[in-house]
ZALUMLUM-144513 format. One record per residue (C-alpha): residue in three letters; x, y negated, z negated. Coordinates in nm, 3 decimals, padded with zeros to 5 digits. Each point is the difference from the previous one (the first is absolute). Layout:
<recs>
  resn        X        Y        Z
   ALA        X        Y        Z
...
</recs>
This chain:
<recs>
  resn        X        Y        Z
   MET   03.618  -08.890  -11.144
   ASP  -00.087   00.093  -00.359
   ALA   00.151  -00.264  -00.228
   LEU   00.078   00.270  -00.261
   ASN   00.190   00.208   00.255
   ILE   00.208  -00.271   00.159
   ASP   00.359   00.115   00.064
   VAL   00.188  -00.327  -00.041
   PRO   00.326   00.113   00.157
   LYS  -00.180   00.139   00.307
   THR  -00.223  -00.310   00.033
   PHE   00.157  -00.324  -00.117
   GLY   00.349   00.153   00.014
   ALA  -00.040   00.107   00.356
   LEU  -00.126  -00.346   00.099
   LEU   00.294  -00.159  -00.179
   LEU   00.269   00.223   00.168
   GLY  -00.174  -00.038   00.339
   GLY   00.003  -00.376  -00.035
   LEU   00.364  -00.010  -00.099
   PHE   00.108   00.215   00.296
   ALA  -00.217  -00.206   00.235
   SER   00.165  -00.322  -00.133
   LEU   00.343   00.153   00.051
   LEU  -00.080   00.096   00.365
   THR  -00.148  -00.346   00.059
   GLY   00.340  -00.155  -00.105
   MET   00.174   00.233   00.249
   GLY  -00.248  -00.107   00.265
   ILE   00.073  -00.367  -00.061
   VAL   00.370   00.066   00.042
   GLN  -00.071   00.187   00.323
   VAL  -00.209  -00.293   00.133
   PHE   00.283  -00.241  -00.080
   VAL   00.251   00.224   00.182
   TYR  -00.237   00.031   00.297
   PHE  -00.034  -00.372   00.056
   ARG   00.381  -00.052  -00.044
   GLN   00.093   00.280   00.246
   TYR  -00.266  -00.035   00.267
   PRO  -00.085  -00.369   00.051
   ASN  -00.061   00.057   00.368
   ASP  -00.265   00.271  -00.037
   VAL  -00.327  -00.047   00.187
   PRO  -00.258  -00.214  -00.191
   ARG  -00.251   00.286  -00.035
   LEU   00.256   00.215  -00.181
   LYS   00.089  -00.285  -00.235
   ALA  -00.373  -00.060  -00.058
   LEU  -00.037   00.374  -00.085
   VAL   00.283  -00.011  -00.258
   THR  -00.139  -00.322  -00.151
   PHE  -00.355   00.147  -00.020
   VAL   00.119   00.322  -00.159
   TRP   00.215  -00.189  -00.252
   ILE  -00.286  -00.236  -00.101
   LEU  -00.248   00.289  -00.027
   ASP   00.247   00.207  -00.204
   THR   00.056  -00.284  -00.237
   CYS  -00.373  -00.056  -00.035
   GLN  -00.050   00.369  -00.077
   THR   00.267  -00.019  -00.273
   SER  -00.185  -00.301  -00.147
   PHE  -00.320   00.207  -00.009
   ILE   00.188   00.284  -00.180
   TRP   00.123  -00.242  -00.261
   ALA  -00.346  -00.148  -00.041
   ALA  -00.139   00.354  -00.056
   LEU   00.275   00.078  -00.259
   TRP  -00.084  -00.326  -00.174
   GLU  -00.364   00.094  -00.027
   TYR   00.072   00.359  -00.122
   PHE   00.273  -00.093  -00.246
   ILE  -00.105  -00.348  -00.119
   ASP  -00.368  -00.064   00.063
   PHE  -00.097   00.363  -00.080
   TYR   00.246   00.041  -00.288
   GLY  -00.145   00.234  -00.264
   HIS  -00.283   00.115   00.227
   SER   00.109   00.330   00.138
   GLU  -00.341   00.059   00.156
   LYS   00.089  -00.276   00.250
   ALA   00.233   00.242   00.176
   ASP  -00.306   00.106   00.200
   PHE  -00.070  -00.354   00.112
   VAL   00.109  -00.112   00.347
   PRO   00.114  -00.366  -00.003
   TRP  -00.034  -00.210   00.311
   SER   00.377   00.000   00.035
   ILE   00.006   00.377   00.039
   SER  -00.254  -00.019   00.278
   LEU   00.206  -00.264   00.182
   THR   00.308   00.215  -00.048
   ILE  -00.168   00.280   00.191
   LEU  -00.104  -00.240   00.278
   SER   00.346  -00.171   00.032
   THR   00.172   00.338   00.009
   ALA  -00.230   00.114   00.285
   VAL   00.061  -00.317   00.204
   LEU   00.373   00.014  -00.046
   THR   00.002   00.369   00.094
   PHE  -00.205  -00.076   00.308
   ALA   00.250  -00.271   00.112
   VAL   00.295   00.240  -00.036
   HIS  -00.185   00.277   00.186
   CYS  -00.074  -00.245   00.287
   PHE   00.372  -00.081   00.019
   TYR   00.092   00.362   00.032
   ALA  -00.279   00.063   00.246
   HIS   00.148  -00.275   00.221
   ARG   00.342   00.164  -00.020
   ILE  -00.152   00.332   00.100
   TYR  -00.187  -00.168   00.289
   LEU   00.328  -00.127   00.141
   LEU   00.199   00.316  -00.061
   SER  -00.266   00.222   00.157
   HIS  -00.008  -00.198   00.320
   LYS  -00.328  -00.169  -00.098
   ASN  -00.186   00.318  -00.097
   LEU  -00.348  -00.137  -00.090
   TYR  -00.144   00.330  -00.130
   LEU   00.257   00.031  -00.275
   THR   00.004  -00.367  -00.085
   VAL  -00.383  -00.028  -00.017
   LEU  -00.018   00.312  -00.218
   ILE   00.243  -00.154  -00.251
   LEU  -00.184  -00.336   00.002
   PHE  -00.336   00.172  -00.039
   LEU   00.109   00.200  -00.306
   ALA   00.168  -00.311  -00.146
   LEU  -00.312  -00.206   00.053
   ALA  -00.217   00.276  -00.163
   ARG   00.233  -00.001  -00.303
   LEU  -00.038  -00.382  -00.023
   ALA  -00.380   00.026   00.024
   SER  -00.001   00.264  -00.275
   ALA   00.207  -00.221  -00.233
   CYS  -00.231  -00.299   00.069
   ALA  -00.296   00.208  -00.096
   THR   00.176   00.121  -00.314
   THR   00.081  -00.359  -00.097
   VAL  -00.365  -00.102   00.035
   LYS  -00.125   00.300  -00.193
   THR   00.240  -00.047  -00.292
   LEU  -00.099  -00.367  -00.021
   ASP  -00.363   00.106  -00.015
   LEU   00.030   00.297  -00.240
   HIS   00.267  -00.142  -00.233
   PHE   00.090   00.341  -00.150
   PHE   00.227   00.279   00.117
   SER  -00.227   00.273  -00.134
   ALA  -00.297  -00.133   00.199
   PHE   00.205  -00.025   00.312
   LYS   00.145   00.354  -00.044
   ASP  -00.341   00.151  -00.058
   SER  -00.163  -00.146   00.313
   LEU   00.273  -00.107   00.251
   TRP   00.313   00.182  -00.092
   TRP   00.021   00.128   00.359
   LEU   00.036  -00.360   00.140
   PHE   00.330  -00.066  -00.173
   THR   00.117   00.348   00.084
   LEU  -00.080  -00.053   00.367
   GLY   00.204  -00.319   00.009
   LEU   00.305   00.171  -00.157
   ALA  -00.034   00.299   00.232
   LEU  -00.026  -00.216   00.309
   SER   00.305  -00.195  -00.101
   SER   00.199   00.318  -00.051
   CYS  -00.116   00.129   00.348
   VAL   00.116  -00.320   00.166
   ASP   00.335   00.012  -00.171
   VAL   00.055   00.363   00.113
   LEU  -00.114  -00.086   00.355
   ILE   00.228  -00.305   00.027
   THR   00.299   00.181  -00.143
   ALA  -00.045   00.304   00.233
   SER  -00.056  -00.224   00.303
   LEU   00.307  -00.218  -00.067
   CYS   00.230   00.293  -00.061
   PHE  -00.127   00.182   00.308
   LEU   00.025  -00.308   00.227
   LEU   00.343  -00.092  -00.126
   GLN   00.126   00.357   00.027
   SER  -00.123   00.017   00.368
   ASN   00.204  -00.311   00.081
   ARG   00.336   00.126  -00.136
   ALA   00.144   00.041   00.353
   GLY   00.277  -00.250   00.063
   THR   00.337  -00.092  -00.144
   THR   00.147   00.121  -00.325
   SER  -00.061  -00.346  -00.168
   LEU  -00.359  -00.011   00.118
   LYS  -00.061   00.354  -00.148
   LEU   00.143  -00.112  -00.332
   VAL  -00.229  -00.303  -00.012
   ILE  -00.309   00.212   00.085
   ASP   00.099   00.262  -00.261
   SER   00.018  -00.283  -00.253
   LEU  -00.342  -00.134   00.104
   ILE  -00.150   00.353  -00.038
   ARG   00.138   00.033  -00.347
   TYR  -00.140  -00.344  -00.105
   ALA  -00.337   00.075   00.159
   PHE  -00.026   00.337  -00.171
   GLU   00.108  -00.132  -00.345
   ALA  -00.232  -00.300   00.016
   GLY  -00.300   00.212   00.112
   ILE   00.058   00.269  -00.258
   LEU   00.038  -00.250  -00.279
   THR  -00.322  -00.191   00.073
   CYS  -00.189   00.325   00.066
   ALA   00.123   00.152  -00.328
   GLY  -00.110  -00.306  -00.200
   THR  -00.349   00.006   00.145
   PHE  -00.031   00.381  -00.033
   ILE   00.113   00.002  -00.365
   SER  -00.253  -00.272  -00.080
   MET  -00.277   00.202   00.167
   ILE   00.096   00.318  -00.187
   CYS  -00.002  -00.178  -00.331
   TRP  -00.336  -00.153   00.087
   LEU  -00.151   00.342   00.076
   THR   00.157   00.206  -00.282
   MET   00.015  -00.247  -00.288
   ARG  -00.336  -00.169  -00.002
   HIS   00.017  -00.122  -00.361
   ASN   00.316  -00.216   00.014
   LEU   00.149  -00.275   00.213
   ILE   00.321   00.163   00.119
   PHE  -00.130  -00.020   00.360
   LEU  -00.034  -00.376  -00.034
   GLY   00.346  -00.042  -00.132
   VAL   00.137   00.185   00.303
   TYR  -00.230  -00.196   00.227
   PHE   00.156  -00.323  -00.125
   VAL   00.331   00.110   00.157
   VAL  -00.136   00.123   00.335
   SER  -00.020  -00.338   00.180
   LYS   00.352  -00.083  -00.119
   LEU   00.128   00.313   00.184
   TYR  -00.164  -00.122   00.319
   THR   00.149  -00.348  -00.037
   ASN   00.349   00.121  -00.064
   SER  -00.007   00.269   00.274
   LEU  -00.097  -00.265   00.254
   LEU   00.266  -00.244  -00.107
   VAL   00.270   00.268  -00.013
   ILE  -00.076   00.105   00.360
   LEU   00.025  -00.365   00.111
   ASN   00.309  -00.085  -00.199
   THR   00.208   00.296   00.116
   ARG  -00.009  -00.094   00.374
   ASN   00.337  -00.181  -00.017
   GLN   00.147   00.308  -00.169
   HIS  -00.121   00.218   00.283
   ARG   00.146  -00.240   00.252
   ALA   00.330  -00.007  -00.179
   THR   00.004   00.379  -00.019
   ARG  -00.054   00.022   00.372
   ALA   00.271  -00.253   00.076
   SER   00.254   00.171  -00.232
   HIS  -00.052   00.335   00.161
   SER   00.012  -00.124   00.357
   SER   00.315   00.127   00.179
   ASP   00.148   00.024   00.350
   ARG  -00.162   00.334   00.035
   ASP  -00.340  -00.159  -00.063
   PHE   00.057  -00.302   00.222
   PRO   00.280   00.078   00.248
   ILE   00.116  -00.311   00.182
   LEU   00.271   00.047   00.266
   GLN   00.183  -00.302   00.126
   LEU  -00.066  -00.095   00.364
   GLU   00.328   00.000   00.190
   THR   00.094  -00.082   00.353
   ARG   00.295   00.183   00.160
   ARG   00.198  -00.102   00.304
   LYS   00.139   00.266   00.216
   VAL   00.330  -00.103   00.154
   LEU   00.188   00.255   00.213
   GLY  -00.134   00.301  -00.199
   GLN   00.057  -00.169  -00.340
   SER  -00.255  -00.173  -00.216
   HIS   00.019  -00.269  -00.254
   SER  -00.264  -00.168  -00.218
   MET  -00.108  -00.358   00.016
   PRO  -00.268  -00.203  -00.180
   ILE  -00.322  -00.054   00.176
   GLY   00.000  -00.342   00.179
   SER   00.366   00.002   00.085
   PRO   00.071  -00.128   00.360
   ILE   00.065   00.252   00.272
   THR   00.339  -00.015   00.155
   SER   00.174   00.173   00.295
   ARG   00.104   00.281  -00.226
   ASP  -00.366   00.100  -00.036
   TYR  -00.037   00.093   00.372
   ASP   00.068   00.349   00.136
   GLY   00.181   00.059   00.319
   ARG  -00.316  -00.060   00.201
   GLY  -00.067  -00.339  -00.149
   LYS  -00.280   00.100  -00.236
   VAL  -00.024  -00.075  -00.366
   VAL  -00.013   00.321  -00.205
   ILE  -00.172  -00.041  -00.342
   GLN  -00.072   00.288  -00.229
   ILE  -00.244  -00.069  -00.289
   GLU  -00.004   00.238  -00.297
   GLN  -00.345   00.083  -00.128
   SER  -00.126  -00.211  -00.289
   ILE  -00.256   00.153  -00.237
   HIS  -00.187  -00.201  -00.259
   HIS  -00.243   00.203  -00.207
   ASP  -00.228  -00.159  -00.246
   VAL  -00.320   00.095  -00.181
   SER  -00.317  -00.114   00.177
   ASP  -00.221  -00.272  -00.141
   GLU  -00.266   00.253  -00.067
   GLN   00.229   00.212  -00.210
   LYS   00.113  -00.309  -00.192
   ALA  -00.357  -00.092  -00.073
   ARG  -00.069   00.356  -00.126
   SER   00.307  -00.007  -00.225
   ASP  -00.131  -00.299  -00.196
   ILE  -00.310   00.043  -00.213
   ASN  -00.077  -00.361   00.068
</recs>
């Protein structure tokens, strides 16, 4: 970047706004983590470990953002030409965002694996693209640490950062489409189950579109506005979108269960009482099961006549229950 042509609002201003929004979303994520551990103390250890890992990594990424802002606004104060410099904290921001994104993509890949009846082809494809995105981000981190300047990186390896953002967008679209299709194909069942699945589809679509939009906007800004740092300000927010989308999916499970329970009715789960009738001289009367048989219960030929009304108990199968819960 030419020091004489630095557009301060689109460089330092973009970084400042991006850092502020990222910090705001970090606060929302901390609240979501607190809610998660309060509401779901009995979750499996690996899910708790994932939430803890994402929270720690998200907090570290926010710390890297603050460190970068400190360097730009305090250490480089009065030196507008430093807008072209890439601090170490910016490089680690790229790396931490990629690792966090990969962890969330793996979570969704596991959900898709279960919902698709262990479809390895689809799951492996998602994991392969997610791993390629992670490798691209790692290479970008190494190169920015080596080159130290945005202009040098853009001139020689601009395609590397573009590849990482494009792969991330592709994975988001694939995950969103897969979840919506698989959940839609499992809508058969009771009214309450359909309501839960519709809600899950909506959450999956909204979360996928939000993360994909953030990554795509950052990529467009990177490709079309090469002489400012708006793309980096947007990139600060991307990892926060992944963190909050994951936590929202996990924290709304009780809401889905409550919705299903509140819409359950006798039509959904018809239970008829089992009743035993005694036939005495052409008449019938009801008695509780387990009552002793007396002489009145015999017909004229000395045989006990018992008529049992059909009892029907309908419930959703365990497989359908498993599909109705994103966990």
